[in-house]
N, C-alpha and C positions, 0 to 999 in steps of 0.2 A: 503492497497500499504504502502511496507517494501523499508525503506530508505535506501541507501547503506551504508555501513561504513565508512565517511570518511577517516581514516586510515585503508586502505584496510590490512588486517595483511597475504594476500597470499605472502609465501616465495618458492623458488628454492633451499632451501638449503637441504632440503632430497636429491634432484639429484648431488648437489654441496658435499655433501659428500661421495655420494656414489661415485665419478670420483675423490674425494682425497684418498681415501681409495683402489681403483682399482689397484691390481697388474698385471701388462703386462703378465708374466708368470705363476704365480699362479693361475691366474683367468682365464686362455685362456687351456682349457683342449685338445682341437683340436690342437693346436700348438705341445703342451707335447706329444699328438700321433705322431705326424708327424715327429719329433726330434726323439723320440725313434724310430719310424720305419727308419729314415734312418741312424741313430747314430751306432744303434744295440749296442755293446757291451760296447762302449762307453758312452752310454746315462746317467751313474752316473756322470761322469766328466762333463758332457754338464749340467746335470740339478743342481749339484752343483754349478757352474759357473753363471746359468742363475737365480738361485736365489739371486744370489750376484749381478749382472746387473740390475735386475729387480727390487730391492729394490732402487735402486737410480734412475732408468729411469722413473719407473714409478711416481716418484714423486718430488724427488732435482732434477732433470734434467728436467724434464717435465715443472717446474714452471722457472727454465733458461731458458728455451727456448722458453716462453709465454715472457718471459721479455725481450729478446733478441730481438723479433720480432715487439714489438714496433717503431713505424719509428724513434723517436727520439734516439734512440739506433741502429741506422743505421752506418755501419763500415763507417770509410773515412780515407782521407789520410792527413797527415799533412807532408806538402812539403819541408819547411823549419824550423827548430829550431830558438829557441829565437837568437842566434847568427847570422844568416844567411845563417846557412851551409845546403846543399841540402841533406836532412835525407827520404824523403819519408818514412814517418812512418805509419804505418798502425794500428789506433785505432778501439779496439774493446769492446764493454762492460764486466765489470768483469765478469759477467757472464757468457757470450762464453770463456774466456779464463781459468775460472776456471771449465766450463765443458769439456773441450778441454782436460785440464792437467789430468783431471781425466779418461775420456775417453781413453787416450792412454795410461795411466800408467797401464792401465789390460795388457798390453803385448800381442796386438792378433794377432801381426805379428811373436815374436816370436817363434825359434824353438820348444819350450818347450808348444808350445800352439795349442791342437790340432786342425784340421782343422772344426770341425764339432763344436768344442766351441767357434771357432772364428764365425762362421755362427749363431749360435743362437743370440751370443752376439752382434753383429751387426745388426740380425733383431729386437731386442730389443729397441736396441738405435734409429732405423729407426722411429720407433712408434711416436718418437717426430718431423719428418721431416726433414729435412735440417739441421736447428738451427746452422747453421757454423759448423758440426760436420761430416754430410753425406761424403759430398765430397771430405775432408781431407783423410777421413778412407779411401775410396775406393781408392783415387790417393794413397794414400803410400801403401795401397797394390801391386797395381799395380806397383810401385819404388821397393819395395821389391822384387817383383815376378822375375820381368828383371833384375836387379840388381844382382840376383842370380844365373842367366844364366852368366851375360856377366861381373860383377865386374869384371876386370882384372888387376888393378892395384892398390898401396896402397890408392888412394885418393876417389875411388868409392868403394873399400871395405870398407872403414873409413865409407862413406856414408851409406852402406847397416848396418852396424851394428848399427850406429846411430837410423835408424828407425825400426829397428827388435830388439834390444837386448835395446836400449835407452842409454844415458850416465849422469851416475852421479845422473840418476832416470827421466831424461829428454830423450823425445822421440823425433826424428827427424819427419817432416813431411814433406809427399810428393804433387805435384801438376801437372798440364800439361799443358802444351801451345802449343795448334797445329795450330790453326785458325788464319789466318793473314785475313785484311778487304779486300780484292780481291779477296778471295780463300772462305772461309768459312769451308765447310766440306772438299773441293778440296783441299787437302792437299799438291798434286803434284805440285799446284798451289804458293807452299810457295816462298817467294824471301826471306826471312832472310838469310842471308851467314855467312858462319862458316869460320874462316880465320884458316890456322895451325899457332901456335904459339912454345909457349918453352915447354920441357920435353911433349911431347905429348899432351899437352892441344890445344885449339883453342880459337878464340876469336869471338863471335857473334855481328853481326850488322845487323839492321834492328828492322821493329815492328808485336809486335804481338796483336793480338785484343781484344780476349777472354781469358783472365787468370783469370779463377776461383782460388780460396783459393791462392789468390796472397800473402798471409802473412806467406806461407809456406816457411818451411827452402830449400827445393831444389825443383826443377821442372825439368822434362823433356821437353825439348825444340825439335821441330825438324825446321832444317836448311839444305841447301845444302850447300856442300861444296866448295870453291872457284874451279872455272872452271868445276862444276857439274851440270848434271840437275836431279843426285838422291836426295832423301830427306833421310836425316841419323839423328839419334838421339841422343842427347848429354844430359849430365845432368849436371846442372845450382846451385851452390850454390846461394842461396839470399845475403851472406855474404860471405868475405874470411874469414879465420884463423885469429882471432884478430882484424880486420877491423870493424868500425861502420859505413861508408859508404858501401850502397848498390854496389853490385860485377859488376859493368860495366853497370847499367841500372837505368832508372828513371820512375815511374811509372805516367803515363799523368793524368790519372782520375779514379775515383772509378764509374762503370755502374749502373744507376738506373735502375733495374729489377723488372718483375711483381711479380716473387716469387723468392723463396730461396733469399729473401734481406740480409737475416743476412752472406751471404756467399760474401765477397768482390769481385768480378771479375772486372778486370781490364784492361785496354790497355797501353802496356809496351814497353820502345824504349831500344833496346840492342847498346851499343857502346864501344863494347871491352870486354864484359863480359868471365870471365873464363867457358870455358865449358868441360866437358871429354866425348869424345865420348863415346856410350853404343852400342857394337854390330858391326859387318859389316858397315860400311858406307852406302853402297849398299843396305842395309836390312833394314834402318830405319823406312819405314814405312810399311813393310808387319809386323816388331815386335812391332811397336806401335798399330798399329790395329787389330794384329790377337793376342797379349800378353796382353796388356797393357788396349787399350779401349775393348777388351773381358771382361776381368774381370769388370770396368766398367758398360758396358749392363748385365750381371750377377746380378750384385748391382741394378739395374735400378729395375729387376724382384723382388727382396727380399724386397726392399723398396718399391715398388707398395704394395706387400703383406701385410707390416707390416702398410701402411697409412690406406690400405681397413680394415685391421682388428680390426684397433681402432675404425676409422669411423662408421662401422656397430654395435661394443662393445658399444658406445655412443649414436648411434640414436635409437638401442634399448633400453638401459636405460631412454634414457629421454622421450620414446615413452609410457613408461607401467608408468612412471613417471607422465606424463602430460595428463590432461584431455581437453574434446571439447568436447561440447554437451551431456554433462552426463556421457561420457565413457575416458577411457586411449585411446591415440590415439592407439596405438596397439591392442586394439580391435577392428576399425573396419577394414575390409577386404583388401579395397585397401592398408591401411596403414601394414597391414598386409604381403601381398604379397612382398609387397617392402622389408620390412626387411630381409625377406628371400631370397630376391634378393642378397642383399647387404651379407649375411651372405655366398652365395654361391659363389659369386663373389670373396670374401675374401679367402675361404678356398682355390676353385681351384686354386688359384692364387699364394696360398703359398706353397698349394701341387707340385703344377707344378716348383714353383722357386726352392726349396729343390732336385725335380725331376732331372732338368739339372743340381743342381749343382752336385747331385751324379753323374751324365752321366761325368762331367768335373773332377771331383778326379778321375774317374776311366779309362782316357785316359793314354798311358802309353806315360811316360815322359812331360806330361804334357802340356801344350797351346804351340804353336809354331806358327811363322809368316807366312802368308799368305796359299794359298791352297796346302796340303799337300799330294803328291802321292807318292813320294820315300818311300812306308814302306809298309808292307803286305799289301796284298787287305783287310782285314778284319778289320784289322785296321785302314788302310786309310778310311774306310767305316763309322768306330766309329766317328773320329776325325770329318770327312764331319759331321757327325748328330748331333755333338755337336757344330759345328762352324754355323750351319743354325738355330740350337734350339737358342742359346743367341742370335740372331739378331730376330728370331720370338716372343720370348720373348720381348727382349726391348719394338717392336712396339706394341703388343698386352698388354703387362703389362699397360706400361707407359697410355696409351689411356683408357684402365677401369679403372685405379685410378681415373683418372679426371671424369669421369661418375659416379662411386661410391661416390666420394666426392660430387658432384653436388645433388644426390639422397637421402645422409644422412641430406646434408644441409637443404634440401626441406622437411625431417621430423621433424624438429627443427622448423618448421613454420621461422616466421621473425625473433628469435633468430638464425637462420643457417646462416644468413649472418654480424654477430654483431660481430667483431673482441674480442669485450671484454667479451664477452658470451661463447664462444665455439673455438677451435683451426681450424674446420673445413673449414673454408675457408682460413687459410695458408697453411693447408695439399693442397688442393684444388690450389693454386695457387703453389707449388712446384711442383704438378703434372704436372701441365701443361709445367713448364721446363723442367721436366725429359725426355717429349717427345722429346724435341729438342737435350738435352745434346746427347753425343757421338754417333749422328749422327739422322738427323731428317727421321720421316718414309720415305718419299720417296725414301733417299738415300740406307738407307737400305732394302728397298722391289727389288731396283734396282740390288742391289750388291745380295740378296738370288737367284734374277732370274740369273743372270750372273753364277754366281756359279754354278745353276741347269744345266746351259746349258753346261758349261764348264767341268763339270762330268758325264753326260749323258754317253759318252760310258763308263765308270766303274761302274755306279754306276746309275743305271734307275731310271728316276722320281716314278715310279709307285714302285719299291720295295724300295727307299727311305721312301714314306709314309708308308707301310706296316712295315715297321722297327721300324719306329716313334711311329706307333700306336699297334704294337704288344700286343694284350691282349685288345684291345679294341672291341668295337660292329663291328660284321662282314659287318654288312650292310654300317656303317659310315666310314670303313676304303675301303671298295669297292668303294662309291661310292668320294670318296676324291681321291684316286686311278687313276680313270679313269678320274675324273675332269684334274687332275695336266699334264695329256700329253696333252692336251690342249694350256696350256702355255707355256710346253714344246719346244712343236712346234713352236713357235715365236724364230727366232734368236734373236733378243733382243727390247726394249721397245722404239726405238728412233725416230722408222716412224711417221711423223706427220701428222694422217689422222685420221679419226671419227674411223675406226675399230682400231684401235692401241688404244686408246684414253677409249674407249669401254671396251678394253681384261685389259688395265692397272687397270679402275675401277673393273674390275673381279678380277684382281689378286690381289687386294689389300684385295676385300672382302675373297677371298679363303685362304691369309694366317693367315688371323683373324679367320676363322672356323678352320682352320689347328691346328691352336695353342689351340681353345678351346677346340678341341678335345682331344690334348696332354693332358691338365690341367683337364680335365674330367678326363681321363686314372687315371692319377697321384691320384687324389682324390677317385676314387673309389679303387685304390689299399692302400693307407692308412686305407679308411672307412672297407676295407675287412682282414685287419690285426686282 
């Protein structure tokens, strides 16, 4: 009988060495192919920046993200300084602030940075999960986008320039505070009040309940002007120039979240904060949803693909390294099929997100607030398709990201849920949060159906499906085109009876299958190029 070595020599170092040396861009030929397919003549610039970003994202920023995710490093609020002054300072670990400064110093939102360079750079950053960088990035993108349309005074133009081009090497960071305790996603139920002040400014009063990236320099905030039931949009500096005390608000507490824990999400009370209006006061809701949240929802699809790509890559490497019952785990047919499933999910999500983004870039005059019909029919149809695709992608990609992370963890066995062994548990939790941010699933499913019925007279649903899936398998297009007419026949989804509940369940499934068909088309287009 052979006795076991009391000093078991088994080591994970081979796998760990692979993980330490992997390069998110150089070691991902599929991502390079997708980027080349969509960026075209711009690919050389995309490739050059991607190599620069990936060298940091794959190693330095990955290690920062891992360190920042430890429970003892969670952000907290320091309400008072040592002299009894109310300061409400957000305290974050050095790893987060350093990474944030380095990422924003790339100038991703500068006028000189091409859109595809920005997109691929953000994808590579998102492979590390939230890490208190993903949300600030996309919120800043939304702030820049909307101020680029509506910055009409020195104060808002200065904010735009700070976020876009930087100031003395420091770049402004944006956030968006919409939700209140009584409404959540029901932004029209907002109660925060905007009172006219001096020199065109307003003063805000009331409570905001979900304020992510509360450490940001500027926040887009919804509020109702005094005497109005219309929701307006304002930009609120965290601090006024030359002031060390927060601009008319206090931070009540930092929320304890399941995922994206490195990102400080707070409850805020406004008590006279100076705010500058952004766009027409009666179009705040349409603009924040149609422009700002649309960009955030686009990013959910992109970050889902990035997280899934990383999970699939690490699961395959581990399954090839780890042996069980005399064979590498990857040699068992069940595991081999699951690894292929992870690759497919990651690739089609990535290809789909680039295809949606390409349609977004091709929009005349960019994003607009609300359901736009005052333009030529084909332009209105194109804008409508992008609007619906953004929502379809958000609900589908965020759902699939959680499923993929769960499956990837299972291929690690017990190590898959060990927080100090793998980043997969963190990516899993971040994915679950992304399902809820920027509009939960039921809200978006209801909005898509509402859009469908409102546009049916000038964009028949059957034609919408055919246009979305142009070039796909004819039988798939035919089946989905016929099925959508059943849901289009429903005037709304609010009748409380068994028939409507079943219709809602079927509608949920249909939207998922419709966007999967779109992703499969995007994947086939890339692979056939």
